[in-house]
C-alpha positions in Angstrom: -16.3 8.7 -27.4 -19.1 9.3 -29.5 -22.6 7.8 -29.8 -21.8 3.8 -29.9 -23.0 1.2 -32.4 -24.2 -1.5 -31.5 -27.1 -4.3 -32.5 -27.5 -7.0 -29.1 -24.1 -6.4 -27.8 -22.4 -6.1 -30.7 -19.5 -2.8 -31.7 -19.4 0.0 -34.0 -15.6 -0.9 -35.5 -13.0 1.2 -37.7 -10.4 -0.7 -39.8 -7.0 1.8 -39.7 -5.2 0.0 -43.0 -7.2 -1.0 -47.0 -4.7 -3.6 -47.9 -4.6 -7.3 -48.1 -6.0 -7.6 -44.3 -8.3 -4.9 -43.0 -11.0 -5.1 -44.8 -10.8 -8.8 -44.6 -11.0 -8.9 -40.9 -13.9 -5.4 -41.2 -16.0 -8.1 -43.6 -15.3 -11.4 -40.7 -16.3 -9.0 -38.1 -19.2 -7.7 -40.1 -20.4 -10.9 -41.2 -20.9 -11.3 -37.2 -22.6 -8.9 -36.9 -20.8 -5.8 -36.0 -21.5 -2.9 -37.5 -18.6 -1.5 -39.4 -18.0 2.4 -39.1 -15.2 2.9 -41.7 -12.1 2.0 -43.3 -9.0 4.4 -44.0 -7.8 5.3 -47.7 -5.3 3.0 -48.2 -3.4 0.8 -51.1 -6.0 -0.6 -53.3 -9.4 1.5 -52.7 -11.4 -0.9 -55.4 -11.1 -4.2 -53.7 -11.0 -2.5 -50.3 -14.5 -1.3 -51.4 -15.4 -5.0 -53.1 -14.6 -6.4 -49.6 -16.7 -3.7 -47.5 -19.1 -2.3 -49.9 -20.8 1.4 -48.4 -18.2 1.7 -45.9 -17.8 5.0 -45.6 -13.8 5.9 -46.3 -11.7 8.6 -43.6 -9.2 9.5 -42.1 -7.4 7.5 -39.1 -8.9 10.1 -36.4 -12.6 10.4 -37.5 -12.4 6.0 -37.9 -11.0 6.2 -34.3 -13.9 9.1 -33.3 -16.2 6.9 -34.1 -15.1 3.7 -33.2 -15.7 1.2 -29.8 -12.8 -1.2 -31.5 -10.2 -0.3 -33.9 -8.1 -2.7 -36.0 -5.4 -1.7 -37.1 -3.5 -3.2 -39.9 -0.7 -1.8 -40.8 3.0 -2.7 -42.3 5.1 -3.5 -39.3 7.5 -0.5 -39.3 4.6 1.9 -40.0 2.4 0.7 -36.5 4.8 2.2 -33.5 4.3 5.8 -34.9 0.9 6.0 -36.1 -0.3 4.6 -32.5 1.6 7.1 -30.8 0.5 9.9 -33.5 -2.9 9.4 -32.5 -2.2 9.2 -29.0 -0.2 12.6 -29.3 -3.1 14.5 -30.8 -5.4 12.8 -27.5 -7.0 10.5 -30.6 -7.6 7.3 -28.5 -10.4 7.1 -25.8 -11.5 5.5 -22.7 -12.2 2.0 -22.8 -11.9 2.0 -26.2 -10.5 -1.5 -28.0 -7.2 -1.0 -29.8 -6.8 -4.2 -31.9 -3.4 -5.3 -34.2 -2.8 -8.1 -37.1 0.8 -7.4 -36.8 2.6 -10.7 -35.8 5.5 -9.8 -34.9 4.6 -6.9 -32.2 2.7 -7.8 -29.2 0.9 -5.3 -27.0 3.7 -3.1 -26.1 3.5 -1.4 -28.9 -0.2 -0.1 -28.0 1.7 1.0 -24.7 0.6 4.9 -26.5 -3.1 4.0 -26.6 -3.7 2.2 -23.2 -1.7 4.5 -21.5 -4.9 6.6 -22.9 -7.3 4.5 -21.5 -7.6 2.0 -24.4 -7.5 -2.4 -24.3 -5.0 -3.3 -25.6 -5.1 -6.4 -28.1 -2.6 -8.4 -30.5 -5.0 -10.9 -33.0 -2.5 -12.0 -36.5 -4.2 -14.7 -38.3 -1.7 -16.8 -39.1 -3.0 -17.3 -43.0 -1.6 -15.5 -46.1 -4.4 -13.0 -47.7 -5.0 -12.0 -50.8 -7.2 -9.3 -50.2 -10.6 -10.8 -51.2 -13.4 -12.3 -50.0 -12.0 -15.4 -50.1 -9.8 -15.0 -47.6 -12.7 -15.3 -45.8 -13.2 -19.6 -46.2 -9.6 -19.7 -45.2 -9.4 -17.9 -41.8 -12.5 -20.3 -40.9 -10.2 -22.9 -41.5 -7.5 -20.7 -39.3 -5.4 -19.8 -36.5 -4.9 -16.8 -34.7 -2.2 -15.8 -32.6 -3.7 -14.4 -29.5 -1.8 -11.4 -26.9 -3.7 -9.4 -24.2 -3.5 -8.0 -20.9 -4.1 -11.5 -18.8 -7.8 -9.6 -17.4 -9.0 -8.7 -21.6 -7.3 -11.8 -23.2 -10.8 -13.2 -22.7 -12.3 -10.6 -24.8 -9.7 -11.3 -27.7 -9.8 -14.4 -28.0 -13.7 -13.8 -28.1 -12.5 -11.6 -31.3 -10.1 -13.7 -32.9 -13.3 -15.8 -33.0 -15.5 -13.9 -34.3 -13.6 -13.5 -37.1 -13.4 -17.2 -37.9 -10.1 -18.4 -36.0 -9.0 -20.4 -33.5 -7.5 -18.7 -30.5 -3.9 -19.9 -29.5 -2.3 -17.7 -27.2 1.3 -15.5 -27.5 2.9 -14.6 -24.3 4.1 -11.1 -24.8 8.1 -12.2 -25.1 6.7 -14.6 -27.0 5.9 -12.6 -30.1 9.2 -12.1 -31.9 9.8 -16.0 -32.2 6.4 -16.7 -33.4 6.8 -13.9 -36.4 10.4 -15.7 -36.8 8.6 -18.5 -37.2 5.8 -17.3 -39.7 8.4 -15.7 -41.5 9.7 -18.7 -42.3 7.5 -21.0 -43.5 6.4 -18.1 -46.0 9.5 -17.3 -47.4 11.1 -20.2 -46.9 7.8 -21.9 -49.3 7.4 -19.0 -52.4 10.7 -19.4 -52.5 11.3 -23.3 -53.5 8.2 -23.7 -55.3 9.6 -20.4 -57.6 13.0 -22.3 -58.1 10.7 -25.7 -58.4 8.4 -24.3 -61.4 11.8 -21.8 -62.9 13.6 -25.3 -63.3 10.3 -26.7 -64.9 9.5 -24.5 -67.1 13.5 -24.1 -68.4 13.5 -27.8 -69.4 9.6 -27.3 -71.6 7.3 -28.2 -68.6 4.3 -25.5 -69.3 2.4 -24.0 -66.1 4.6 -25.2 -64.0 2.7 -24.3 -60.8 -0.2 -26.6 -62.4 2.3 -29.4 -62.8 3.3 -29.0 -59.1 0.5 -28.1 -57.9 -0.8 -31.5 -55.8 2.9 -32.8 -55.3 2.9 -29.3 -52.5 -0.1 -30.1 -51.4 0.7 -33.4 -50.7 3.8 -32.9 -49.5 3.1 -30.4 -47.2 0.0 -32.0 -45.6 2.0 -35.0 -44.5 5.4 -32.8 -43.5 2.6 -31.0 -41.1 1.5 -34.0 -40.5 4.4 -35.3 -39.3 5.1 -32.1 -37.1 1.7 -32.4 -34.9 1.4 -34.6 -32.3 0.1 -37.9 -32.1 -4.0 -38.4 -31.5 -4.5 -39.9 -28.5 -6.7 -43.8 -28.6 -9.4 -43.3 -26.5 
């Protein structure tokens, strides 16, 4: 491994994936004191550089070479081939932390990295990312699904906390059900809101989204309260 970047036990962190998720996770970890070693080019490099200014843009192998913690934030269907491809060229390093943010995969997808001595971690922050710094505030109000081998589970939980989230442990075998629940709530919400705003626009309501804003938020908050267990009386 290249010379580690440490400040009082902090890690050198590399980001693979410059979409909406990777740069924000990097910014959150930088805010916790970690050093960002590099980020790959992605779908919106200008937005990524706004969230992570002055971070060098590198290829994936160089990001891996420079980093003690590699955050992999790529689309679900690209994750297996990316992990395996880096393993095939000897990229992963002994003792290196490899963390992916996909809701549907646990740590099995990281097996090629683990077989070369890396430490596999799956941490999915349960927010809808915009790719902007506003997401940092949402992270501090959110939770993260954490899956890791038992021996290193505290590391994954600690990283979730440093990102800003409250960690919730999800078993490897439950990741598919977890991902289905996340997909259902996000896509169903978008679909219903799109249908309702379209109907209001058809009958002449201007700014239909703004009109529904308070109603939707209060309805969702009420549903979440109803779904939460009651707080026991002391």
